[in-house]
C-alpha positions in Angstrom: 26.6 14.3 16.9 24.8 16.2 19.5 21.4 17.9 18.7 23.2 21.2 18.7 25.8 19.9 16.3 23.2 18.5 14.0 21.2 21.7 14.0 24.4 23.6 13.0 25.0 21.2 10.1 21.4 21.6 9.0 21.7 25.4 9.0 25.0 25.2 7.1 23.5 22.9 4.4 20.1 24.5 3.9 19.6 27.5 6.2 19.9 30.0 3.4 17.7 29.0 0.4 19.5 31.4 -1.9 22.8 29.6 -1.6 22.2 25.9 -1.2 24.8 23.7 -2.9 25.2 19.9 -2.6 28.4 18.8 -0.8 31.2 17.5 -3.0 34.1 15.1 -2.4 34.4 11.9 -0.3 33.8 13.3 3.2 30.4 12.1 4.5 27.8 14.3 6.3 25.4 11.4 6.7 26.1 8.0 8.2 26.8 6.2 4.9 26.8 6.7 1.2 23.4 5.1 1.0 22.0 8.1 2.9 24.6 10.7 1.8 23.4 10.1 -1.8 19.7 11.3 -1.3 21.0 14.1 0.9 23.2 15.5 -1.8 20.6 15.0 -4.5 17.9 16.8 -2.5 20.3 19.7 -2.0 21.4 19.6 -5.6 17.8 20.0 -6.7 17.8 23.4 -4.9 21.2 24.6 -6.2 20.8 28.0 -7.9 22.3 26.5 -11.0 19.6 23.9 -11.1 16.4 25.2 -9.5 14.3 27.9 -11.2 13.2 29.6 -7.9 15.2 28.1 -5.0 14.0 30.7 -2.6 10.5 29.3 -3.1 11.8 25.7 -3.2 10.6 25.5 -6.8 12.8 23.4 -9.0 11.1 23.4 -12.4 7.8 22.9 -14.2 6.0 26.0 -13.0 5.6 25.0 -9.4 7.4 21.7 -8.9 9.0 21.6 -5.5 11.7 19.6 -3.8 10.3 20.2 -0.3 7.0 21.4 1.1 8.4 24.4 2.9 11.6 25.6 4.5 10.9 23.8 7.9 10.1 20.6 6.0 13.4 20.9 4.1 15.3 21.2 7.3 13.5 18.3 8.8 14.3 16.2 5.7 18.0 17.1 5.9 18.0 16.4 9.7 16.4 13.0 9.1 18.9 12.0 6.3 21.8 13.0 8.5 20.7 10.6 11.2 19.3 7.8 9.0 20.8 4.4 9.6 21.6 1.7 7.0 18.8 -0.5 8.3 16.2 2.3 8.4 13.8 3.8 5.8 12.6 7.4 5.7 9.0 8.0 4.5 8.3 11.3 2.8 4.8 12.5 2.1 4.6 15.4 -0.5 7.8 17.1 0.6 7.7 16.4 4.3 9.2 13.6 6.4 6.5 11.7 8.2 8.3 8.7 9.7 11.4 6.6 10.0 11.1 2.8 10.3 13.5 0.0 11.1 13.7 -2.1 7.9 16.9 -3.8 6.7 20.0 -2.9 4.7 18.5 -4.2 1.4 15.4 -2.0 1.7 15.1 1.5 0.2 16.5 4.2 2.4 13.9 6.7 1.3 10.3 6.2 0.0 8.5 9.2 -1.5 4.9 9.9 -2.5 4.0 13.2 -4.0 0.8 15.1 -4.9 -1.6 12.1 -4.7 -5.3 12.8 -4.3 -8.3 10.6 -4.5 -9.6 10.9 -8.1 -13.0 12.5 -7.2 -11.1 15.3 -5.4 -8.2 15.5 -7.8 -8.8 19.0 -9.1 -6.5 22.0 -9.2 -8.9 23.9 -6.9 -8.9 21.2 -4.2 -5.2 20.7 -4.6 -4.5 24.4 -4.1 -6.7 24.5 -1.1 -4.8 21.7 0.5 -1.5 23.2 -0.6 -2.5 26.5 1.1 -3.1 24.6 4.3 0.4 23.2 4.1 -0.8 19.6 3.6 0.7 18.8 0.2 2.9 20.2 -2.6 3.3 19.7 -6.3 6.3 17.5 -6.8 6.3 17.5 -10.6 8.2 14.5 -11.9 11.8 14.7 -10.7 11.6 17.8 -8.4 9.9 16.1 -5.5 11.8 12.8 -6.1 15.2 14.6 -5.9 16.6 13.3 -9.2 16.3 16.5 -11.3 19.7 17.2 -13.0 18.8 20.4 -14.7 17.7 20.9 -18.3 20.0 18.1 -19.4 17.4 15.7 -17.9 15.1 16.2 -20.8 17.8 17.2 -23.3 18.5 13.8 -24.8 14.8 12.9 -24.9 14.2 16.0 -26.9 17.2 15.2 -29.1 15.9 11.7 -29.6 12.5 13.2 -30.5 13.8 15.6 -33.2 16.1 12.8 -34.6 13.2 10.4 -34.8 11.0 13.0 -36.4 13.7 13.6 -39.0 14.1 9.9 -39.7 10.3 9.4 -40.1 9.5 12.4 -42.3 12.8 13.1 -44.1 14.6 9.7 -44.0 17.5 10.9 -41.8 18.0 12.1 -38.2 20.2 14.8 -39.6 18.1 18.0 -39.7 20.6 20.3 -41.4 18.7 22.8 -43.5 15.4 22.1 -41.6 13.6 24.6 -39.4 11.7 24.3 -36.0 9.3 26.7 -34.4 8.6 26.3 -30.7 8.0 28.2 -27.4 9.1 27.9 -23.8 12.6 28.1 -22.4 11.9 27.0 -18.8 13.4 24.0 -17.0 12.0 21.6 -19.5 11.6 23.7 -22.7 15.1 25.1 -22.3 16.4 21.8 -23.7 14.8 22.5 -27.1 17.3 24.9 -28.7 20.3 22.7 -27.9 18.5 19.5 -28.8 17.5 20.9 -32.2 21.0 22.2 -33.0 22.6 18.9 -32.0 20.5 17.4 -34.8 21.6 20.2 -37.2 18.4 22.2 -37.3 17.8 25.9 -37.1 15.2 26.7 -34.4 13.2 29.7 -33.3 12.3 29.7 -29.6 9.6 32.1 -28.3 9.8 32.9 -24.6 7.9 35.5 -22.6 10.4 35.8 -19.8 13.6 37.7 -20.7 15.5 36.2 -17.7 15.0 32.7 -19.1 16.4 33.7 -22.5 19.4 35.1 -20.8 19.9 32.0 -18.6 19.8 29.7 -21.6 22.4 31.8 -23.3 24.6 31.8 -20.3 24.4 28.0 -20.0 25.0 27.5 -23.7 21.6 25.9 -24.4 20.7 28.9 -26.6 23.0 30.5 -29.2 21.5 33.9 -29.8 18.7 36.3 -28.9 16.9 38.4 -31.6 15.7 42.0 -31.2 12.5 41.5 -33.3 10.5 38.9 -35.1 11.8 39.9 -38.5 15.4 39.7 -37.1 14.7 36.3 -35.6 13.3 35.0 -38.9 16.2 36.4 -40.9 18.7 34.6 -38.6 16.9 31.3 -38.7 16.3 31.4 -42.5 19.9 32.3 -43.2 21.2 29.4 -41.0 18.9 26.9 -42.6 19.9 28.0 -46.1 23.5 27.5 -45.2 22.8 24.1 -43.6 24.1 25.6 -40.3 22.7 24.7 -36.9 21.5 27.7 -35.0 19.1 28.4 -32.1 17.5 31.9 -31.8 15.5 33.1 -28.8 12.7 35.7 -29.3 11.1 37.6 -26.5 7.3 37.4 -27.0 4.1 35.6 -26.2 3.6 32.4 -28.2 -0.2 33.1 -28.3 0.6 36.2 -30.4 3.7 35.1 -32.3 2.7 31.7 -33.5 -0.6 32.8 -35.1 1.1 35.8 -36.6 3.8 33.6 -38.2 1.1 31.3 -39.5 -0.9 34.2 -40.9 2.2 35.4 -42.7 2.7 32.0 -44.2 6.2 31.5 -42.7 7.0 27.9 -43.2 8.6 25.7 -40.6 9.3 22.0 -41.0 8.4 21.2 -37.4 6.2 23.1 -34.9 5.8 22.2 -31.2 5.7 23.8 -27.8 7.1 23.3 -24.3 5.5 26.1 -22.3 4.3 25.0 -18.8 0.6 24.9 -20.0 0.0 21.8 -17.7 -0.3 24.4 -14.9 -2.0 27.4 -16.6 -2.1 29.4 -13.3 1.7 29.3 -12.7 3.1 28.2 -16.0 1.4 30.1 -18.8 1.5 33.9 -19.1 -1.6 35.4 -20.8 -1.4 37.7 -23.8 -0.9 41.4 -22.8 0.9 40.8 -19.6 4.6 41.0 -18.7 6.0 38.4 -16.3 5.7 40.9 -13.4 2.2 41.9 -14.3 1.3 38.2 -14.6 2.6 37.7 -11.0 0.5 40.5 -9.7 -2.7 39.3 -11.4 -2.1 35.7 -10.3 -2.0 36.8 -6.7 -4.8 39.3 -6.9 -7.4 37.5 -9.0 -6.5 33.9 -9.9 -9.8 33.2 -11.6 -9.4 36.2 -14.0 -5.8 35.0 -14.6 -7.1 31.5 -15.6 -9.7 33.0 -17.8 -7.1 35.0 -19.7 -4.6 32.2 -19.8 -7.3 29.9 -21.3 -8.1 32.4 -24.0 -4.4 32.7 -24.8 -3.8 29.0 -25.0 -6.8 28.7 -27.4 -5.1 31.3 -29.7 -1.8 29.5 -29.4 -3.3 26.2 -30.4 -5.3 27.8 -33.3 -2.0 29.0 -34.6 -0.5 25.5 -34.4 -3.5 24.1 -36.1 -3.0 26.5 -39.0 0.5 25.1 -39.3 -1.0 21.6 -39.7 -3.2 23.0 -42.5 -0.3 24.6 -44.3 1.9 21.5 -44.2 4.2 21.5 -41.2 4.7 18.5 -39.0 3.1 19.6 -35.7 3.3 17.7 -32.4 2.5 18.2 -28.8 5.3 17.7 -26.3 3.3 16.4 -23.3 2.4 19.7 -21.6 -1.4 19.4 -22.0 -1.6 22.4 -24.2 -4.1 20.6 -26.4 -6.2 19.6 -23.4 -6.4 23.2 -22.1 -7.2 24.5 -25.6 -10.0 21.9 -26.0 -11.5 23.1 -22.7 -11.4 26.6 -24.1 -13.5 25.5 -27.0 -10.9 24.5 -29.7 -12.7 21.4 -30.9 -9.9 20.3 -33.2 -7.2 20.7 -30.5 -6.3 17.0 -30.7 -5.9 17.1 -34.5 -2.2 16.8 -34.2 -0.4 14.0 -32.2 1.6 13.9 -29.1 5.3 13.2 -29.4 5.2 9.8 -27.9 2.8 8.1 -30.3 4.3 10.1 -33.2 8.0 9.5 -32.6 9.0 7.9 -29.3 6.8 4.8 -29.0 8.9 2.8 -31.4 11.8 3.3 -29.0 9.6 2.2 -26.1 8.8 -0.9 -28.1 12.5 -1.8 -28.0 12.8 -1.0 -24.3 14.8 2.2 -25.0 14.4 5.1 -22.5 16.3 7.6 -20.3 19.0 6.5 -17.9 20.6 9.2 -15.9 23.4 9.5 -13.3 25.1 12.1 -11.2 28.5 11.8 -9.7 28.5 12.6 -6.0 32.2 13.6 -6.0 31.3 16.7 -8.0 34.3 16.0 -10.3 33.6 16.3 -14.0 36.4 13.8 -14.7 34.2 11.1 -13.2 31.5 11.8 -15.9 34.3 11.7 -18.5 35.3 8.3 -17.3 31.8 7.0 -17.5 31.3 8.5 -21.0 34.4 6.7 -22.2 33.2 3.4 -20.8 29.8 3.7 -22.6 31.5 4.5 -25.9 33.2 1.2 -25.7 30.1 -0.7 -24.5 27.8 0.4 -27.3 29.9 1.0 -30.4 27.0 0.3 -32.8 24.5 2.8 -31.4 24.9 5.7 -33.8 22.7 8.2 -32.0 24.2 7.4 -28.6 27.7 7.7 -30.0 26.8 11.1 -31.5 25.3 12.1 -28.2 28.4 11.1 -26.3 30.6 13.0 -28.7 28.5 16.2 -28.6 27.4 16.3 -24.9 30.9 16.9 -23.3 31.5 20.0 -25.4 27.9 21.3 -25.7 26.2 20.5 -22.4 27.0 22.7 -19.4 26.6 20.9 -16.1 24.1 22.4 -13.6 24.9 21.5 -10.1 26.5 18.1 -9.6 28.0 16.8 -12.9 25.5 14.5 -14.5 24.7 12.7 -17.7 21.6 11.2 -19.3 21.7 8.6 -22.0 18.9 6.7 -23.7 19.7 3.0 -23.5 17.8 -0.1 -24.5 16.5 -3.2 -22.8 19.4 -4.9 -21.2 21.8 -2.1 -22.0 21.0 -0.2 -18.8 22.1 -3.3 -16.7 25.4 -3.3 -18.7 25.9 0.4 -18.1 25.1 0.0 -14.4 27.6 -2.8 -13.9 30.2 -0.8 -15.8 29.7 2.2 -13.5 29.9 -0.1 -10.4 33.2 -1.4 -11.7 34.5 2.1 -12.3 33.6 3.1 -8.7 35.0 -0.1 -7.2 38.3 0.2 -9.1 38.7 3.9 -8.1 38.6 5.2 -11.7 35.5 7.1 -10.5 36.3 8.8 -7.3 33.1 8.5 -5.3 29.7 6.7 -5.6 27.3 7.5 -8.4 23.5 8.1 -8.2 21.7 6.2 -11.0 18.1 7.2 -11.8 15.5 7.2 -14.4 12.5 9.4 -15.1 8.8 9.3 -16.2 9.5 9.3 -20.0 10.0 5.6 -20.3 8.4 2.4 -21.6 7.5 1.1 -18.2 6.9 4.2 -16.1 3.7 6.1 -15.8 0.2 6.1 -17.3 -0.4 9.5 -18.8 -3.1 9.7 -21.5 -1.7 12.9 -22.9 1.9 11.7 -23.0 3.4 8.3 -22.4 0.2 6.3 -22.9 -1.5 8.5 -25.5 -3.2 6.6 -28.4 -2.6 3.1 -27.2 -3.6 0.6 -29.8 -6.0 -1.2 -27.5 -7.6 2.0 -26.0 -5.9 1.5 -22.6 -4.6 5.1 -22.4 -5.9 5.7 -18.9 -5.2 2.3 -17.4 -2.8 2.9 -14.5 -2.4 -0.6 -13.1 1.4 -1.1 -12.3 1.4 -4.4 -14.2 0.4 -2.5 -17.3 3.4 -0.2 -17.3 5.7 -2.5 -19.3 3.1 -2.5 -22.1 3.4 1.2 -22.7 5.6 0.3 -25.6 2.8 -1.5 -27.4 2.4 0.0 -30.8 -0.2 2.8 -31.1 0.2 4.4 -34.5 -0.6 8.0 -34.9 -3.1 7.2 -37.7 -5.2 5.2 -35.3 -8.2 6.7 -33.5 -7.3 7.4 -29.9 -9.5 6.0 -27.1 -12.6 7.9 -25.9 -10.9 9.7 -23.1 -12.9 12.1 -21.0 -12.3 15.7 -21.8 -11.2 16.2 -18.2 -8.9 13.2 -17.9 -6.0 15.2 -16.4 -5.4 14.3 -12.8 -5.6 17.9 -11.8 -7.9 20.4 -13.5 -8.0 24.2 -12.8 -11.7 24.5 -13.2 -12.9 22.2 -10.4 -15.7 19.7 -10.9 -17.4 21.5 -13.7 -21.0 22.4 -14.1 -24.1 21.6 -16.1 -23.9 18.9 -18.7 -20.2 18.2 -18.0 -21.3 16.4 -14.8 -23.0 13.6 -16.6 -22.1 10.7 -18.8 -23.1 10.1 -22.4 -26.5 8.8 -21.5 -27.6 12.1 -19.9 -28.8 12.9 -16.4 -30.1 9.4 -15.7 -26.6 8.1 -15.7 -25.4 10.5 -13.1 -22.9 8.9 -10.7 -23.4 8.7 -7.0 -21.1 10.4 -4.5 -19.0 7.3 -4.0 -19.4 5.9 -7.5 -17.3 7.8 -10.1 -15.7 11.2 -10.7 -18.7 13.5 -11.2 -16.7 16.0 -13.3 -16.0 13.8 -16.3 -17.9 12.8 -19.4 -16.9 11.0 -22.5 -15.7 13.0 -25.4 -16.5 12.5 -29.1 -14.0 10.7 -31.3 -11.0 12.9 -32.1 -10.6 14.2 -35.6 -7.2 14.7 -37.1 -6.2 17.3 -39.7 -4.2 16.0 -42.6 -1.0 17.9 -43.4 -1.7 20.5 -46.0 -5.5 20.3 -45.5 -7.5 23.4 -45.0 -11.0 23.9 -43.6 -12.7 21.2 -41.6 -10.6 18.2 -40.6 -11.7 14.8 -42.0 -12.0 11.8 -39.7 -8.9 9.6 -39.8 -8.5 6.0 -38.6 -6.6 5.9 -36.0 24.7 -2.2 -2.3 27.6 -2.4 -1.1 29.2 0.8 0.1 30.9 2.8 -2.7 29.0 1.3 -5.5 26.4 3.1 -7.6 23.2 4.1 -5.7 20.1 3.7 -7.8 16.5 4.9 -7.5 13.5 5.3 -9.8 11.5 8.4 -10.3 8.0 8.2 -11.7 
């Protein structure tokens, strides 16, 4: 194609951010399926059915983007259209930075997102660089172009609820059980459907009315209540009848959760999936509507962060009260506890993260998320793959239940896709089966196969995948350590002495005063090239026992037309 023709195709594919849609069918826009696949997945991430704010290139997770800016998106599309089968495109935080001659067996695209040198890895420095147009926040699967909508976390949440039921009540069937949670965004929106797929009745608090409506429209949420009392009546009635039901309630979790705890309203499980990992963009302070929060964020971000911090502290205090009154409370990897601890809630880590509590036993067996999207856009291709997997793994009860429920309960967002948690060796079997389906024509076009961060050999994240490792290696990020994330780290064990500021990004910068020094005081101060100056060791965590009031006691602790695969971390 001529330059003018390429420019015309680019404009057609991504010129209008409000109407981006991945191409369907077997006609290629790029030079091969190996490059057509990442092109379609990039555009699929920004489909209005998939992305939370496509006009801002935000896919999910508060501010997780697929491309750095509109010009960078056009450059990415232009590069993918021209990329050869013996070339590799390099992408740095949402912007193409080079094309190199490699070979047909090399990756067609290599992506790195949001990486900063540890000493400078603070939210303040990141946002300064972002404002200069030098980086972007890629979240997990937004910047790696493998986000498939809320379904991407749906089965993981389903597995978590099922594992929690098995552990505490002897069965993955949660009929008659109740769940309290908050957050109905791109990740949290999976909670209502995941809970009802296990039979539970769940109350979901959400501050944004548009998100409640979107979850109802996509069938992830059953109903919306008019008031707290109305919501409670619906959830209690469904649980009493053993009927699965999800109810959305417009409100702020920092107000509603403490109020429910003060009333003594019992829930079997209490958790949260607000975007507290990014308090500036992902957590709305008490007393503000969504529009008012947008205005304050733009006008005075420091005041916004102060108010968000106070609200997060109230939210976690409410969850801690639920620990004391006997609910099973767990963190869902959004750093809510870390933010609360920074705000002065000393017992914030008294309840466990979901990985050491429920998911690590699956990791120990090599079980984790395996996802695919059909590039044809034909839902029948997903149906064909579902059928093949039913035959491949007849003895996996949870997987069989998932494959029975997903076709009727899970609405596709963008390109038809499916996620399944499969074990060690089973993913290879599934991949070969998909290859055979494509080769034989029973699936009409190639399939993109991916994985994500919630896996036994993926990322080091001390507040999520690697929390409470048995040997204290929570923060070890050597790639060779990744397969050991499945090593058993029971919830009852004391977690490692992590620094209180161990998140890669932190909204408060490098800290002040005593926070700059290690446990031995000012004499142990690090030099400028020695160690991160904003960290210090924290005291051993204390856990609250369920039903325990007052102070917590210390507790021990390929060929063309075959599947195209890539990994997202």
